[in-house]
C-alpha positions in Angstrom: 128.3 108.1 90.8 126.8 110.4 88.1 125.2 113.7 89.0 121.5 113.1 89.8 119.0 114.0 87.1 115.7 115.5 88.0 113.0 113.0 87.2 109.2 112.9 87.4 109.8 109.5 89.1 109.1 110.1 92.8 108.0 107.0 94.7 107.0 109.0 97.8 104.9 111.6 96.0 101.1 110.9 96.4 100.4 112.2 92.9 103.0 109.8 91.5 101.6 106.9 93.5 98.1 107.7 92.2 99.2 107.3 88.6 102.9 106.5 88.0 102.5 105.6 84.3 103.0 109.1 82.8 106.3 109.3 84.8 107.3 106.0 83.3 106.7 107.3 79.8 109.1 110.2 80.6 111.7 107.7 81.9 111.5 105.6 78.8 111.9 108.7 76.7 115.1 109.7 78.6 116.9 106.5 78.0 117.4 102.8 78.7 119.0 103.2 82.2 118.9 106.2 84.6 120.6 106.7 87.9 118.3 107.6 90.8 120.2 109.2 93.7 117.5 109.0 96.5 117.7 105.1 96.4 121.2 104.8 94.9 119.7 102.6 92.1 119.8 102.4 88.3 116.3 102.5 86.9 115.5 100.3 83.9 112.2 101.2 82.3 112.0 99.4 79.0 110.4 96.0 78.5 113.3 94.5 76.4 115.9 95.5 78.9 113.9 94.3 81.9 113.1 91.0 80.2 116.8 90.4 79.3 118.1 91.4 82.7 115.7 89.1 84.5 117.6 86.3 82.7 121.1 87.7 83.0 123.3 85.7 85.4 125.6 88.7 85.9 122.9 90.0 88.2 121.6 88.4 91.3 118.9 88.8 93.9 121.7 88.3 96.4 125.4 88.7 96.3 126.2 86.7 99.4 126.8 83.5 97.5 129.9 85.2 95.9 130.9 88.1 98.1 130.9 89.3 101.7 129.1 92.6 102.4 132.4 94.4 102.7 133.9 92.9 99.6 130.9 94.0 97.7 131.1 97.6 99.0 127.9 97.2 101.0 127.2 97.7 104.7 125.8 94.7 106.5 122.2 95.1 107.8 121.8 96.1 111.4 122.1 93.2 113.8 118.6 93.8 115.2 117.2 93.1 111.7 118.7 89.6 111.7 115.4 87.7 112.2 113.9 89.3 109.1 117.0 88.6 106.9 117.3 85.0 108.1 113.7 84.4 107.1 114.0 86.4 103.8 117.4 85.2 102.7 116.5 81.5 102.8 113.5 81.8 100.5 113.8 81.1 96.7 113.1 84.6 95.7 116.3 85.9 97.3 118.6 83.0 96.5 120.8 82.3 93.5 122.1 79.0 92.1 123.1 76.5 93.3 120.9 77.0 96.4 118.0 78.4 94.4 118.1 75.5 92.0 118.1 72.9 94.7 115.3 74.5 96.7 113.1 75.2 93.7 113.5 71.7 92.5 112.5 70.3 95.9 109.6 72.7 96.4 108.4 71.8 92.9 108.0 68.2 94.0 105.4 69.3 96.5 103.9 72.3 94.7 102.9 70.5 91.6 100.3 71.3 88.9 98.2 68.5 90.4 98.3 70.4 93.8 96.8 73.5 92.0 94.3 71.4 90.1 93.1 69.7 93.2 92.5 73.2 94.8 90.3 74.5 91.9 86.9 73.3 93.4 87.8 74.7 96.8 88.9 78.1 95.2 85.7 78.4 93.2 83.4 77.4 96.1 85.1 79.8 98.5 85.0 82.6 95.9 81.2 82.0 95.5 80.6 82.0 99.2 82.6 85.2 99.7 80.7 87.0 96.9 77.4 85.7 98.3 78.2 87.2 101.6 79.0 90.6 99.9 75.7 90.4 98.0 73.8 89.5 101.2 75.1 92.6 102.9 74.2 94.8 100.0 77.8 95.7 99.4 80.9 96.4 101.5 84.7 96.5 100.9 85.7 94.3 98.0 89.2 94.1 99.4 88.4 93.0 102.9 85.3 90.9 102.0 86.5 89.1 98.9 90.0 90.0 97.5 91.9 89.4 100.8 90.2 86.4 102.4 90.3 84.3 99.2 94.0 83.9 98.6 94.9 83.8 102.3 92.4 81.0 102.9 93.7 79.1 99.8 97.4 79.4 100.8 96.5 78.4 104.4 94.5 75.4 103.1 97.4 74.4 100.9 99.9 74.7 103.8 97.6 72.9 106.2 97.2 75.9 108.7 94.2 75.3 111.0 91.2 77.6 110.4 91.4 79.0 113.9 95.0 80.4 113.2 94.4 81.9 109.8 93.6 85.3 111.1 97.3 85.6 112.1 98.6 85.3 108.6 97.6 88.6 106.9 99.0 90.9 109.6 102.3 89.0 109.7 102.5 89.1 105.9 101.7 92.8 105.7 104.4 93.7 108.3 107.0 91.5 106.6 106.3 93.0 103.2 106.8 96.5 104.5 110.5 95.8 104.2 110.3 95.5 100.5 109.5 99.1 100.0 112.2 101.6 99.1 114.2 102.9 102.1 111.7 101.6 104.7 111.7 103.6 108.0 113.0 102.0 111.2 109.4 101.5 112.6 108.6 99.4 109.5 111.7 97.3 110.1 110.8 96.7 113.8 107.4 95.4 112.8 108.9 93.2 110.1 111.4 91.8 112.6 108.6 91.1 115.1 106.4 89.4 112.5 109.4 87.4 111.3 110.0 86.0 114.8 106.4 85.2 115.4 105.6 83.7 112.0 108.8 81.6 112.1 108.0 80.3 115.6 104.5 79.4 114.5 105.7 77.5 111.4 108.4 75.6 113.4 105.7 74.3 115.7 103.5 73.4 112.7 106.4 71.6 111.0 107.1 69.7 114.2 103.5 68.6 114.4 103.5 67.5 110.7 106.7 65.5 111.3 104.8 63.6 114.0 101.6 63.3 112.0 102.0 64.0 108.3 98.9 65.2 106.4 97.8 65.8 102.8 99.2 69.4 102.8 102.2 71.3 101.4 104.1 71.4 104.8 104.0 67.6 104.9 105.0 67.6 101.2 108.0 69.9 101.9 109.1 67.6 104.8 108.9 64.6 102.5 110.5 66.2 99.4 113.9 64.8 98.6 116.1 64.3 95.6 119.4 62.5 95.5 119.8 62.7 99.2 118.9 66.4 99.3 116.2 67.7 101.7 115.0 71.1 102.7 116.4 72.4 106.0 113.8 73.5 108.6 114.8 77.1 107.9 114.3 76.6 104.2 110.8 75.1 104.8 109.9 78.0 107.1 111.1 80.6 104.5 109.4 78.8 101.7 106.0 78.7 103.5 106.3 82.5 104.3 107.3 83.3 100.7 104.3 81.3 99.3 102.0 83.2 101.6 103.5 86.7 101.1 104.0 86.4 97.3 100.9 84.2 96.8 98.4 86.5 98.4 99.9 90.0 98.1 99.9 89.8 94.3 96.4 88.3 94.1 94.8 90.8 96.6 96.3 93.8 94.8 95.6 92.4 91.3 92.0 91.9 92.3 91.3 95.4 93.6 93.6 97.2 91.1 91.8 95.3 88.4 88.2 96.0 89.5 89.0 99.7 90.0 90.4 99.8 86.5 87.2 98.1 85.2 85.0 100.6 87.1 86.9 103.4 85.4 86.4 101.8 81.9 82.7 101.0 81.9 82.8 100.0 78.2 85.3 97.3 79.0 83.3 96.2 82.1 80.1 96.0 79.9 81.9 93.8 77.4 83.1 91.5 80.1 79.7 91.2 81.6 78.3 90.4 78.2 80.9 87.7 77.5 82.4 85.8 80.5 84.6 84.0 78.0 86.9 87.1 78.1 87.9 86.3 81.7 91.2 84.6 80.9 92.5 87.5 78.7 90.9 90.0 81.1 93.0 88.6 84.0 96.2 89.0 82.0 95.3 92.5 80.8 94.4 93.8 84.2 97.7 92.5 85.6 99.5 94.3 82.9 97.4 97.5 83.0 98.0 98.2 86.7 100.8 96.0 87.8 100.7 94.7 91.5 104.5 94.5 91.8 106.0 97.7 90.3 109.7 97.1 90.9 112.1 94.2 91.2 115.7 94.7 92.4 118.8 92.9 91.4 122.5 93.3 92.4 125.2 93.7 89.8 127.7 90.9 90.3 129.9 91.8 87.3 130.1 95.1 85.4 127.5 95.3 82.7 126.8 97.8 80.0 123.4 99.2 79.0 123.2 101.5 76.0 126.8 102.7 76.5 126.5 103.2 80.2 128.6 100.9 82.4 126.9 99.7 85.6 129.6 98.7 88.0 129.8 95.6 90.2 128.2 96.4 93.6 125.5 98.6 92.1 121.8 97.9 92.4 119.4 97.8 89.4 115.7 98.6 89.8 113.7 96.9 87.0 110.4 98.8 86.6 107.8 96.2 85.9 105.0 98.8 85.7 106.9 100.8 83.1 107.9 97.7 81.1 104.2 96.6 81.0 103.3 99.9 79.4 106.2 100.0 76.8 104.7 101.0 73.4 107.6 99.1 71.7 105.9 95.9 72.9 102.2 96.7 73.6 100.0 98.4 71.1 98.3 101.4 72.7 99.6 100.4 76.1 97.6 103.1 78.0 94.4 101.6 76.7 92.7 98.9 78.7 91.8 96.2 76.2 90.3 93.0 77.7 90.6 91.2 74.3 94.4 91.8 74.1 95.8 88.5 73.1 99.5 89.4 72.4 100.3 90.3 76.0 103.8 89.3 77.2 103.5 91.2 80.5 106.1 90.5 83.1 103.9 90.8 86.2 105.1 87.3 87.3 108.7 88.1 86.6 110.8 85.9 84.3 113.9 83.7 84.3 114.7 81.5 87.2 112.7 83.7 89.6 109.5 83.3 87.6 106.6 83.1 90.1 106.1 79.4 91.0 102.6 80.3 92.2 101.5 82.0 88.9 99.1 79.1 87.9 97.4 79.3 91.3 97.2 83.1 91.2 95.5 82.9 87.8 93.0 80.3 89.2 92.1 82.6 92.1 91.8 85.8 90.0 89.6 84.0 87.4 87.4 82.4 90.1 86.7 85.7 92.0 86.1 87.5 88.7 83.6 84.9 87.5 81.8 84.8 90.9 81.5 88.6 90.9 80.2 88.7 87.3 77.6 86.1 87.9 76.5 86.8 91.5 76.9 90.6 91.6 76.2 91.7 88.0 75.5 95.3 89.0 78.6 95.7 91.2 79.6 99.4 91.3 82.0 101.6 93.3 80.5 103.3 96.3 83.3 105.9 96.7 86.7 106.8 95.3 89.2 104.4 96.9 92.3 105.4 98.8 95.6 104.1 97.5 98.1 102.5 99.8 101.1 104.8 100.4 103.4 102.2 98.9 105.2 102.0 95.6 106.8 98.6 95.2 103.6 96.7 96.1 100.8 98.6 94.5 97.3 98.4 95.9 94.4 100.1 97.6 93.5 100.4 101.3 89.9 99.5 100.5 87.5 99.4 97.6 83.9 100.2 98.7 81.3 98.7 96.5 77.5 98.5 96.2 75.5 95.7 94.6 
């Protein structure tokens, strides 16, 4: 491996976590690919490269469809982590063709545009009710009171999870998602394993109940989905449901609070939005670009590739920096400026290629619904205090966002 280069990029530094975007500018100035020794990864900071690599079949979210761990020069994960990896490795996000193609095709039969369209009235009604509660209390925590319960309830409603069980979902999801951070400590792994066991067991019971009595929900749809004799295995159904919850609400929760905190820090943009609610669609896209909820997406190098004269060998890992790509001045005019009218906005916050987020249409519905509800029902919404940022890098968000009405 090349000698490490000292970089401003430091995903464990609180100052970097508070504002990583100046460090990204330095990375882009240093080159198209840089080796980062602490995580043994190749950092890719430019939009054009990230966009191209997301579609490059010489890279993969997994390598196990082609190589054993040892053949790929990698150490197998500890045996005690097996429940997490079984759950994670059977979801679409961490599979490659042909398994990815088969599962996504089957899931798409149940997770249709009509499914999302049917949920719109429920999403809008729930967003209004949550904001009314916040207004009635004279303020509170925008994260806990609106941003978090909305997508969790929507995914739970879609999956057919009974209301009395929905309080279990967010803690399970948070513990599992801890494993997606860089170099997670063993305690984080233990919590992720425990949550994987508990969540998987819960979903297996729910699947068994839906087999006996199918309903008008996504679990029943996943059971029924078939194509040319193909069906989802029970593990694939469990992993799909967990992926939809984790990806479906983590991104929406963090996009909501990151977005409103950005608006509070740009009062002229917030004033323009309050004056013209027709800006909501472009505002949603711009806020996802401006402070990206998912900052990094990892891929394995399945065949040697070359980037700007540098050979990245098979067995290496590439870290595509979504947050940096979304601030690349080669693509975005004045990228450090928040502009809710930005129409030319090819951000990659939902990824690209075969792993483009299947839930992106639903996320947009949720983000627009909560934004409109807050604009109309809490027109004087303001921050009550400086929020604390989560000590995470990959999944970027706040611990809370205190607000007053």
